[in-house]
C-alpha positions in Angstrom: 0.1 0.0 0.1 1.4 3.5 -1.0 0.6 6.8 0.7 0.9 10.1 -0.6 2.8 12.6 1.2 2.6 16.3 0.6 6.2 17.4 0.4 7.6 20.5 -1.3 11.0 18.8 -2.0 11.4 16.2 -4.9 14.1 14.1 -6.8 14.4 12.6 -10.1 13.0 9.0 -10.8 16.5 8.5 -12.3 19.7 10.1 -12.9 23.3 10.0 -14.2 25.9 11.6 -12.0 29.3 12.3 -12.9 32.0 12.9 -10.2 35.8 13.9 -10.8 38.3 13.6 -7.8 41.6 15.4 -8.2 44.9 13.5 -7.4 46.0 13.4 -3.8 49.5 12.4 -2.6 50.2 9.0 -4.4 46.7 8.6 -5.3 45.7 9.4 -9.2 42.7 11.4 -10.2 39.4 9.3 -10.2 36.4 9.8 -12.5 33.0 8.3 -11.3 29.9 7.8 -13.0 26.8 6.7 -11.0 23.8 5.4 -12.6 20.6 5.5 -10.8 17.0 4.5 -11.0 17.1 1.7 -13.7 19.5 3.5 -15.9 22.3 1.4 -17.2 25.2 2.4 -19.3 25.6 0.7 -22.8 26.8 -2.8 -22.8 30.5 -3.1 -23.7 31.1 -4.5 -27.2 33.8 -6.9 -25.6 31.5 -8.4 -22.8 30.9 -12.0 -23.2 27.5 -13.0 -24.4 25.6 -14.0 -21.2 28.0 -12.3 -18.9 26.5 -9.6 -16.7 28.4 -6.4 -15.7 28.6 -6.8 -11.9 28.2 -4.0 -9.5 30.0 -2.2 -6.8 28.7 -1.7 -3.1 29.8 1.4 -1.6 29.4 2.5 2.1 30.9 5.1 4.2 34.6 4.4 4.2 34.5 1.0 2.7 34.1 -0.1 -1.1 33.6 -3.8 -2.4 33.7 -4.7 -6.1 31.2 -7.8 -6.7 32.0 -10.2 -9.7 29.0 -10.5 -12.2 26.7 -13.1 -11.5 25.0 -15.7 -13.9 22.7 -14.2 -16.6 19.1 -14.0 -15.5 
Protein backbone atom coordinates (compact mmCIF):
# COMPACT_ATOMS: atom_id res chain seq x y z
CA UNK A 1 0.00 0.00 0.00
CA UNK A 2 1.39 3.41 -0.90
CA UNK A 3 0.62 6.69 0.81
CA UNK A 4 0.75 10.16 -0.71
CA UNK A 5 2.94 12.56 1.27
CA UNK A 6 2.64 16.28 0.55
CA UNK A 7 6.25 17.43 0.32
CA UNK A 8 7.78 20.50 -1.31
CA UNK A 9 11.06 18.63 -1.97
CA UNK A 10 11.35 16.24 -4.87
CA UNK A 11 13.92 14.08 -6.60
CA UNK A 12 14.26 12.59 -10.07
CA UNK A 13 13.08 9.07 -10.84
CA UNK A 14 16.49 8.38 -12.37
CA UNK A 15 19.79 10.18 -12.84
CA UNK A 16 23.34 9.99 -14.13
CA UNK A 17 25.83 11.69 -11.82
CA UNK A 18 29.44 12.29 -12.87
CA UNK A 19 32.03 13.00 -10.16
CA UNK A 20 35.69 13.95 -10.64
CA UNK A 21 38.21 13.73 -7.81
CA UNK A 22 41.61 15.36 -8.25
CA UNK A 23 44.85 13.54 -7.48
CA UNK A 24 45.94 13.49 -3.83
CA UNK A 25 49.35 12.44 -2.62
CA UNK A 26 50.26 9.18 -4.37
CA UNK A 27 46.66 8.58 -5.51
CA UNK A 28 45.75 9.33 -9.13
CA UNK A 29 42.67 11.35 -10.16
CA UNK A 30 39.40 9.40 -10.29
CA UNK A 31 36.33 9.81 -12.50
CA UNK A 32 33.16 8.14 -11.23
CA UNK A 33 29.82 7.83 -13.01
CA UNK A 34 26.81 6.79 -10.93
CA UNK A 35 23.77 5.41 -12.80
CA UNK A 36 20.57 5.36 -10.76
CA UNK A 37 16.88 4.55 -11.06
CA UNK A 38 17.18 1.69 -13.55
CA UNK A 39 19.36 3.60 -16.00
CA UNK A 40 22.33 1.57 -17.27
CA UNK A 41 25.34 2.39 -19.43
CA UNK A 42 25.61 0.73 -22.82
CA UNK A 43 26.81 -2.86 -22.67
CA UNK A 44 30.53 -3.02 -23.56
CA UNK A 45 31.01 -4.57 -27.00
CA UNK A 46 33.77 -6.90 -25.73
CA UNK A 47 31.70 -8.32 -22.82
CA UNK A 48 31.08 -12.00 -23.48
CA UNK A 49 27.49 -13.02 -24.37
CA UNK A 50 25.55 -14.12 -21.29
CA UNK A 51 27.86 -12.29 -18.86
CA UNK A 52 26.49 -9.57 -16.59
CA UNK A 53 28.31 -6.36 -15.77
CA UNK A 54 28.58 -6.91 -11.99
CA UNK A 55 28.20 -4.07 -9.50
CA UNK A 56 29.95 -2.09 -6.79
CA UNK A 57 28.67 -1.79 -3.25
CA UNK A 58 29.80 1.48 -1.68
CA UNK A 59 29.33 2.46 1.95
CA UNK A 60 30.98 5.09 4.12
CA UNK A 61 34.70 4.31 4.30
CA UNK A 62 34.39 0.92 2.59
CA UNK A 63 34.07 -0.23 -1.01
CA UNK A 64 33.57 -3.72 -2.39
CA UNK A 65 33.47 -4.88 -6.00
CA UNK A 66 31.18 -7.82 -6.64
CA UNK A 67 31.85 -10.12 -9.56
CA UNK A 68 29.15 -10.48 -12.20
CA UNK A 69 26.59 -13.13 -11.42
CA UNK A 70 25.04 -15.57 -13.86
CA UNK A 71 22.67 -14.17 -16.46
CA UNK A 72 19.03 -14.08 -15.55
